[in-house]
C-alpha positions in Angstrom: -135.4 -44.0 23.1 -131.9 -45.3 23.8 -131.1 -48.3 25.9 -130.8 -47.4 29.6 -127.5 -48.5 30.9 -126.8 -49.1 34.6 -124.2 -50.5 37.0 -124.9 -52.7 40.0 -122.4 -52.1 42.9 -122.3 -54.2 46.0 -124.7 -56.3 43.9 -125.3 -59.1 46.4 -127.6 -61.5 44.5 -129.1 -58.9 42.2 -132.1 -57.3 44.0 -131.5 -53.9 42.3 -131.1 -55.6 38.9 -134.3 -57.5 39.2 -136.2 -54.4 40.4 -135.0 -52.1 37.6 -135.4 -54.7 34.9 -139.0 -55.2 36.0 -139.8 -51.5 35.8 -138.1 -51.0 32.4 -139.9 -54.0 31.0 -143.2 -52.7 32.3 -142.7 -49.5 30.3 -141.3 -51.3 27.2 -137.9 -49.7 27.7 -134.6 -51.5 27.0 -132.2 -51.7 29.9 -128.8 -53.2 30.3 -126.5 -53.8 33.2 -123.0 -52.9 31.9 -121.0 -53.5 35.1 -121.6 -55.3 38.4 -119.4 -55.8 41.4 -119.7 -58.1 44.4 -116.9 -59.4 46.6 -118.6 -62.4 48.2 -117.9 -65.6 46.2 -121.1 -67.3 47.1 -123.2 -64.3 46.1 -121.1 -64.2 42.8 -122.2 -67.8 42.2 -125.9 -67.0 42.7 -125.5 -63.9 40.5 -123.8 -65.8 37.7 -126.4 -68.6 37.8 -129.3 -66.1 37.5 -127.9 -63.4 35.3 -125.2 -65.2 33.2 -122.2 -63.1 34.4 -119.8 -63.1 37.3 -119.6 -59.8 39.0 -116.2 -58.1 39.4 -114.7 -58.6 42.8 -113.5 -56.0 45.3 -114.6 -52.6 44.0 -111.6 -51.0 45.7 -109.4 -52.7 43.1 -111.5 -51.5 40.1 -110.3 -48.3 38.4 -113.3 -46.1 38.0 -112.2 -45.1 34.5 -112.4 -48.7 33.4 -116.2 -48.9 34.2 -118.4 -48.4 31.2 -120.4 -45.3 30.8 -123.9 -45.6 32.3 -127.1 -43.7 33.0 -127.9 -45.0 36.5 -125.8 -46.2 39.4 -127.3 -48.6 41.9 -125.6 -49.5 45.2 -126.8 -51.1 48.4 -123.5 -50.3 50.0 -122.5 -52.2 53.2 -123.4 -50.6 56.5 -119.9 -50.6 57.8 -119.0 -48.1 60.6 -118.4 -44.6 59.3 -116.0 -43.6 62.1 -113.6 -42.0 59.6 -116.3 -39.4 58.7 -116.5 -36.3 60.8 -114.5 -33.3 59.5 -117.1 -32.2 56.9 -114.6 -32.3 54.1 -116.7 -34.1 51.6 -115.0 -36.7 49.5 -111.8 -36.5 51.6 -113.9 -37.5 54.7 -115.2 -40.6 53.1 -111.9 -42.2 52.2 -111.6 -45.6 53.9 -115.3 -46.2 53.7 -117.0 -48.1 50.8 -119.1 -45.0 50.2 -115.9 -43.4 48.8 -115.9 -46.0 46.0 -119.4 -44.9 45.0 -118.3 -41.3 45.1 -115.2 -41.8 42.9 -117.2 -43.6 40.3 -119.9 -40.9 40.3 -117.1 -38.3 39.9 -115.5 -40.1 37.0 -118.5 -41.4 35.0 -121.2 -38.7 35.9 -124.3 -40.9 35.4 -127.7 -39.1 35.1 -129.0 -40.6 38.4 -128.3 -43.0 41.3 -130.2 -44.9 43.9 -128.4 -45.9 47.1 -129.7 -48.1 49.9 -128.5 -48.6 53.5 -129.8 -49.4 57.0 -132.1 -46.7 58.5 -129.6 -46.1 61.3 -127.4 -44.2 58.8 -129.8 -41.3 59.1 -129.1 -40.8 62.8 -125.5 -41.9 62.8 -123.2 -39.5 64.7 -126.2 -37.3 65.4 -126.8 -36.9 61.6 -123.3 -35.7 60.8 -122.6 -38.8 58.6 -125.6 -38.2 56.4 -124.7 -34.5 56.1 -121.2 -35.5 54.8 -122.7 -38.0 52.4 -125.1 -35.3 51.1 -122.2 -32.8 50.8 -120.1 -35.2 48.9 -122.9 -36.0 46.4 -124.0 -32.4 46.0 -120.4 -31.3 45.4 -120.3 -33.9 42.6 -123.2 -32.1 41.0 -126.3 -34.1 42.2 -129.6 -33.0 43.6 -130.1 -35.4 46.5 -133.1 -36.7 48.5 -133.5 -39.5 51.0 -136.3 -41.3 52.8 -136.7 -44.2 55.2 -138.9 -46.8 53.5 -140.3 -50.0 54.9 -140.7 -53.2 52.7 -143.9 -53.8 54.6 -145.4 -50.8 52.8 -144.7 -52.2 49.4 -146.4 -55.5 49.4 -143.9 -57.7 51.2 -144.8 -59.2 54.6 -141.5 -58.2 56.1 -140.9 -55.2 58.4 -137.6 -54.0 56.9 -136.8 -50.3 57.2 -134.1 -48.9 55.0 -132.8 -45.5 54.0 -133.0 -44.9 50.3 -130.9 -42.0 48.8 -131.8 -40.8 45.3 -129.8 -38.3 43.2 -130.2 -36.7 39.8 -127.9 -34.4 37.8 -130.8 -31.9 37.2 -133.3 -30.6 39.7 -136.4 -32.8 39.2 -139.9 -33.0 40.8 -139.1 -36.4 42.3 -141.2 -37.8 45.2 -140.6 -41.0 47.0 -143.4 -43.6 46.5 -146.3 -43.6 48.9 -147.1 -46.8 50.9 -149.5 -49.2 49.4 -152.8 -49.7 51.2 -152.5 -53.5 51.1 -149.8 -56.2 51.0 -149.7 -59.9 50.3 -150.5 -62.1 53.2 -147.8 -64.2 54.8 -149.6 -67.4 53.7 -148.8 -66.4 50.1 -145.1 -66.6 50.8 -144.9 -69.8 52.9 -144.3 -73.3 51.4 -146.8 -76.0 52.1 -144.4 -79.0 52.2 -141.4 -78.2 54.4 -138.5 -80.6 55.2 -138.2 -81.7 58.8 -134.7 -80.3 59.0 -136.2 -76.8 59.2 -138.1 -77.5 62.4 -136.7 -76.4 65.7 -136.1 -78.9 68.4 -139.0 -79.9 70.6 -137.2 -78.3 73.5 -137.0 -74.9 71.8 -140.6 -75.1 70.6 -141.9 -75.9 74.1 -139.9 -73.0 75.6 -141.3 -70.6 73.0 -144.9 -71.8 73.7 -144.3 -71.3 77.5 -143.4 -67.7 76.9 -145.8 -66.7 74.2 -149.3 -67.3 72.7 -149.8 -65.7 69.2 -153.0 -63.9 68.3 -152.6 -64.9 64.7 -153.4 -68.2 63.0 -150.3 -67.8 60.8 -147.4 -65.7 62.1 -143.7 -65.5 62.5 -142.3 -65.5 66.0 -139.4 -63.3 66.7 -137.1 -63.7 69.7 -135.0 -60.6 70.6 -131.7 -60.4 72.4 -133.4 -60.3 75.8 -135.3 -63.5 75.1 -138.7 -61.8 74.7 -141.0 -63.4 72.1 -143.4 -61.5 69.8 -145.3 -62.6 66.8 -146.9 -60.8 63.8 -148.6 -61.8 60.6 -145.4 -60.8 58.9 -141.7 -61.3 59.4 -139.3 -59.0 61.3 -136.3 -58.0 59.2 -134.2 -60.8 57.9 -130.7 -60.5 59.2 -127.5 -62.0 57.8 -125.9 -62.7 61.1 -129.0 -63.6 63.2 -129.1 -66.6 65.4 -130.3 -69.8 63.8 -133.8 -69.7 65.5 -134.2 -65.9 65.4 -137.4 -66.2 63.4 -139.8 -69.2 63.6 -142.9 -69.8 61.5 -145.7 -70.3 64.1 -143.0 -70.8 66.7 -142.1 -74.1 65.2 -139.8 -73.9 62.2 -137.2 -71.8 60.4 -137.9 -70.1 57.1 -136.8 -72.1 54.0 -134.4 -70.6 51.5 -137.2 -70.1 49.0 -139.4 -68.3 51.7 -136.5 -66.0 52.6 -136.0 -65.0 49.0 -139.8 -64.5 48.6 -139.9 -62.2 51.6 -137.3 -60.1 49.8 -139.3 -60.0 46.6 -137.3 -62.4 44.6 -139.3 -64.4 42.0 -140.0 -68.2 42.4 -137.8 -68.9 39.3 -134.8 -67.3 41.0 -132.3 -70.2 41.1 -130.7 -71.4 44.3 -127.2 -72.9 43.9 -125.6 -72.4 47.4 -126.2 -73.8 50.8 -129.0 -72.9 53.2 -126.6 -71.0 55.4 -125.4 -68.9 52.5 -129.0 -68.1 51.5 -129.7 -66.9 55.0 -126.8 -64.5 54.7 -127.7 -63.4 51.2 -131.3 -62.8 51.9 -130.4 -60.9 55.0 -128.1 -58.6 53.0 -130.4 -58.2 50.0 -132.5 -55.2 49.1 -136.3 -55.6 49.1 -137.1 -55.9 45.4 -140.6 -54.5 45.6 -139.5 -51.4 47.5 -136.6 -50.6 45.1 -139.0 -51.2 42.2 -141.4 -48.6 43.6 -138.6 -46.0 43.9 -137.3 -46.8 40.4 -140.8 -46.4 39.0 -140.8 -42.8 40.2 -137.3 -42.0 39.0 -137.5 -43.7 35.6 -139.5 -41.0 33.7 -136.8 -38.3 34.6 -133.9 -40.6 33.6 -135.7 -41.5 30.3 -136.3 -37.9 29.5 -132.7 -36.9 30.2 -131.4 -39.7 28.0 -133.8 -38.8 25.2 -132.8 -35.2 25.4 -129.1 -36.0 25.3 -129.8 -38.2 22.2 -131.6 -35.5 20.4 -128.8 -33.0 21.2 -126.2 -35.4 19.9 -128.2 -35.9 16.7 -128.6 -32.2 16.2 -124.8 -31.7 16.7 -124.0 -34.3 14.1 -126.4 -32.8 11.5 -125.2 -29.3 12.3 -121.6 -30.3 11.7 -122.5 -31.9 8.3 -123.7 -28.5 7.0 
């Protein structure tokens, strides 16, 4: 079995990388990230500290032919508006969007498979036309494509975070998205016991929350929506990069710590933090849920491994045949 090579686009702080490395290690397979790209300098700092390499910057400035050959492409591409899409002309329609950069790399490097992630609203954007064009683009590039809306809450993480995951493979395969797990970790498993006072909301804010809401749970995260309504659950609502400072409060009292936010996204406790709290809030809000991606990669890996092994056997056969 050859080493499985992959690239990590719009890498953020490396959620895809952790997820796939976990799956490969579980099955005693070698995996290697041969290229990564991330434009945010603070995310680059976190990535370098944890993986020992600085991702390339703006993917728009990277020539697709300079990217090393790879077997799988990972990309949690930003959920920018897709207003340019609409004429059903495939790759031409996607120019100007960051999805185009994924497509041009797929066209040039032809990896065996890919996993893409985006907000679930992509499915219904422009009455479904946007997703149709994305499908057409990927299928025109020779991929068999499937998608599903998955929830991090269904894969062990106490965070309600729904995302669309798009999977493609060069050959038709009997791929199925993972089924939800029957149980998840409790919120208590993710919360720190000793929390600095700086994370607590002001007494005024706490009192206002208590006046509006009484939680039915002993441990919960209170969520205030844009209308000022308060709800609480024994799990977190989706972490958001641009949310208000007190958007989520543990038991209506304090904000999540950086470590807790990373835990809610499935990052391990040994994941190093080298940036400010504000940057971690942004990075955690933009990250992919590691457990959810891991479950998808687990289902896709056998097909990728088989394709790589077959290609290796064919190459060996050709070499031996040419020697005769």
